[in-house]
C-alpha positions in Angstrom: 159.1 18.6 21.3 156.0 16.5 20.4 153.7 18.5 22.6 155.2 21.7 21.2 154.5 20.4 17.7 150.9 19.4 18.6 150.3 22.7 20.2 151.7 24.5 17.2 149.5 22.4 14.8 146.5 23.0 17.0 147.0 26.7 17.0 147.7 26.7 13.2 144.7 24.6 12.2 142.5 26.3 14.7 143.2 29.6 13.2 142.7 28.2 9.7 139.4 26.5 10.6 138.2 29.8 12.1 139.1 31.6 8.9 137.5 28.8 6.8 134.3 28.9 8.9 134.2 32.7 8.4 134.7 32.4 4.7 132.0 29.7 4.4 129.5 31.9 6.3 130.3 34.8 4.0 130.0 32.5 0.9 126.7 31.2 2.2 125.3 34.8 2.6 126.5 35.6 -0.9 124.9 32.4 -2.3 121.7 33.2 -0.5 121.7 36.7 -2.0 122.4 35.3 -5.5 119.6 32.8 -5.1 117.1 35.5 -4.3 118.4 37.6 -7.2 118.1 34.7 -9.5 114.6 34.0 -8.3 113.6 37.6 -8.9 115.1 37.5 -12.4 113.2 34.3 -13.1 109.9 35.9 -11.9 110.6 39.0 -14.0 111.3 36.9 -17.1 108.1 35.1 -16.5 106.1 38.3 -16.2 107.9 40.2 -19.0 108.6 37.3 -21.5 106.9 34.0 -20.7 103.4 35.4 -19.9 103.3 37.7 -23.1 104.5 34.8 -25.2 101.7 32.6 -23.8 99.2 35.3 -24.3 100.3 35.9 -27.9 100.1 32.2 -28.6 96.7 31.9 -27.1 95.5 34.8 -29.2 97.0 33.4 -32.3 95.3 30.0 -31.7 92.0 31.8 -31.3 92.5 33.7 -34.6 93.3 30.4 -36.3 90.3 28.6 -34.7 88.0 31.5 -35.8 89.5 31.3 -39.3 88.8 27.6 -39.6 85.2 28.1 -38.4 84.6 30.9 -40.9 86.1 28.7 -43.7 83.8 25.9 -42.7 80.8 28.2 -42.8 81.8 29.4 -46.2 82.0 25.9 -47.5 78.7 24.9 -46.1 76.9 28.2 -47.2 78.2 28.2 -50.8 78.9 24.5 -51.5 80.5 24.0 -54.9 80.8 27.8 -55.3 82.9 28.2 -52.2 86.2 28.2 -54.1 85.5 31.6 -55.7 84.7 33.0 -52.2 87.9 31.6 -50.7 90.0 32.9 -53.6 88.4 36.3 -53.2 89.1 36.4 -49.5 92.9 36.0 -50.2 92.8 39.4 -52.0 90.8 41.5 -49.5 93.6 42.7 -47.3 95.2 44.6 -50.2 91.9 45.6 -51.9 89.6 46.4 -49.0 91.7 46.4 -45.8 90.1 43.1 -44.6 92.0 40.1 -43.3 91.2 36.8 -45.1 89.4 35.5 -42.0 87.3 38.7 -41.7 86.3 38.5 -45.3 85.3 34.8 -45.0 83.3 35.4 -41.9 81.3 38.3 -43.5 80.8 36.4 -46.7 79.5 33.4 -44.8 77.0 35.6 -43.0 75.7 37.2 -46.2 75.7 33.8 -48.0 73.7 32.1 -45.3 71.1 34.9 -45.4 71.0 34.8 -49.2 70.5 31.1 -49.5 67.8 31.2 -46.8 66.0 33.8 -49.0 66.0 31.5 -52.0 69.2 32.5 -53.8 71.2 29.7 -55.3 74.6 29.1 -53.8 76.3 30.5 -56.9 74.1 33.7 -56.8 74.8 34.1 -53.1 78.5 33.7 -53.6 78.7 36.5 -56.2 76.5 38.8 -54.2 78.3 38.1 -50.9 81.8 38.8 -52.3 80.6 42.1 -53.8 79.0 43.1 -50.5 82.1 42.3 -48.6 84.1 44.5 -50.9 81.5 47.3 -50.6 81.7 47.0 -46.8 85.4 47.7 -46.9 84.9 50.6 -49.3 82.1 52.1 -47.2 84.1 51.8 -44.0 86.8 53.7 -45.8 84.6 56.3 -47.5 82.4 57.0 -44.4 85.2 56.5 -41.9 83.2 54.0 -39.9 83.9 50.7 -38.3 83.6 47.7 -40.6 81.0 46.2 -38.3 78.7 49.2 -38.9 79.0 48.8 -42.7 78.4 45.0 -42.4 75.2 45.6 -40.4 73.9 48.2 -42.9 74.6 45.9 -45.9 72.8 43.0 -44.2 69.7 45.1 -44.9 69.9 43.9 -48.5 68.5 40.6 -47.1 66.4 41.8 -44.2 64.8 44.8 -45.8 65.6 47.0 -42.8 66.3 50.6 -43.8 67.4 52.6 -40.8 71.1 51.4 -40.7 71.4 52.2 -44.5 70.1 55.7 -44.0 73.1 56.4 -41.7 75.3 55.6 -44.8 73.3 57.9 -47.1 71.3 55.1 -48.7 67.5 55.7 -48.5 65.9 52.5 -49.4 62.2 53.2 -49.0 59.5 51.2 -50.7 58.7 54.2 -53.0 62.4 54.4 -54.0 62.6 50.7 -54.6 59.5 50.8 -56.7 60.9 53.7 -58.8 64.2 52.0 -59.2 62.5 48.8 -60.3 60.6 50.7 -63.0 63.8 52.3 -64.2 65.3 48.8 -64.5 62.4 47.7 -66.7 60.9 45.5 -64.0 57.1 45.5 -64.3 56.3 43.1 -61.5 55.3 44.8 -58.3 57.3 44.3 -55.1 54.4 42.5 -53.5 54.4 40.0 -56.4 58.1 39.3 -56.1 59.6 36.2 -54.4 62.0 36.7 -51.5 64.9 36.0 -53.8 63.7 38.7 -56.3 63.3 41.2 -53.5 66.8 40.5 -52.3 68.1 41.0 -55.8 66.2 44.3 -56.2 67.5 45.7 -52.9 71.0 44.5 -53.7 71.0 46.3 -57.1 69.6 49.4 -55.5 72.2 49.6 -52.8 75.0 49.0 -55.3 73.6 51.8 -57.5 73.4 54.2 -54.5 76.9 53.5 -53.3 78.9 54.2 -56.5 80.8 57.1 -54.8 82.2 54.7 -52.2 83.3 52.0 -54.7 87.1 51.6 -54.8 87.6 54.2 -52.0 89.8 52.0 -49.9 92.4 51.5 -52.7 92.2 55.3 -53.5 92.9 56.2 -49.9 94.8 53.3 -48.5 97.8 55.5 -47.6 95.7 57.6 -45.3 96.0 57.4 -41.5 92.6 55.8 -40.9 93.0 53.1 -43.6 96.7 52.5 -42.7 95.6 51.9 -39.1 92.8 49.5 -40.1 95.2 47.7 -42.5 97.7 47.3 -39.7 95.1 45.8 -37.4 93.9 43.4 -40.0 97.4 42.5 -41.0 98.2 41.6 -37.4 95.1 39.5 -37.4 96.1 37.7 -40.6 99.6 37.1 -39.2 98.1 35.8 -36.0 95.9 33.4 -38.1 99.0 32.0 -39.8 101.0 31.7 -36.6 98.0 30.0 -34.9 97.8 27.5 -37.7 101.4 26.5 -37.1 100.7 26.2 -33.3 97.7 24.1 -33.9 
């Protein structure tokens, strides 16, 4: 009877162990497949989610870093007059389609050139903000990249004329001389200081660009300006996000 029971138990457990072993092997295969699937999902998440987030974060940090550099340049270039430039830059996205950082960077460039030509920081601040706004309007009016408008307007300080011609502003010596006489200026251009020449060229360019003034606000709903505004808005949002990350 005992041998019969042992034999019965052996047969019973043996069958069960065989079934258990088979089930375990099947479970192991399923677990292996699940592990591979999980690994693939993880890799896909990294590629589709993690990497883009890291890229966006890195871009935002760069925007914020560039903004801080531009702000620092503005404060150095304009000194005690920098507040007016900073306040102006906060309005340029709506008025001229330029992100705050873009406006600060351009103003700093013009301001640095202006003060190196003998303008006071206050004079340079007023001139620079006007030129930044004009760059936005010219980009809109002529349907050109803002960088082209910026390069052309830098001619106010350098005296270079070719880039201005492309925007319809012909700033020859003869035209400047005639303009000076019309303004009641009796001093010849040769007799002028560098600061006076800059002021004359600035007044001439403004007078020759009246058709473009205010063009961005007039046509801000157009496709070209809407696209530029979107790009600059993303840049400004990136600056703000980057500040938080920093």
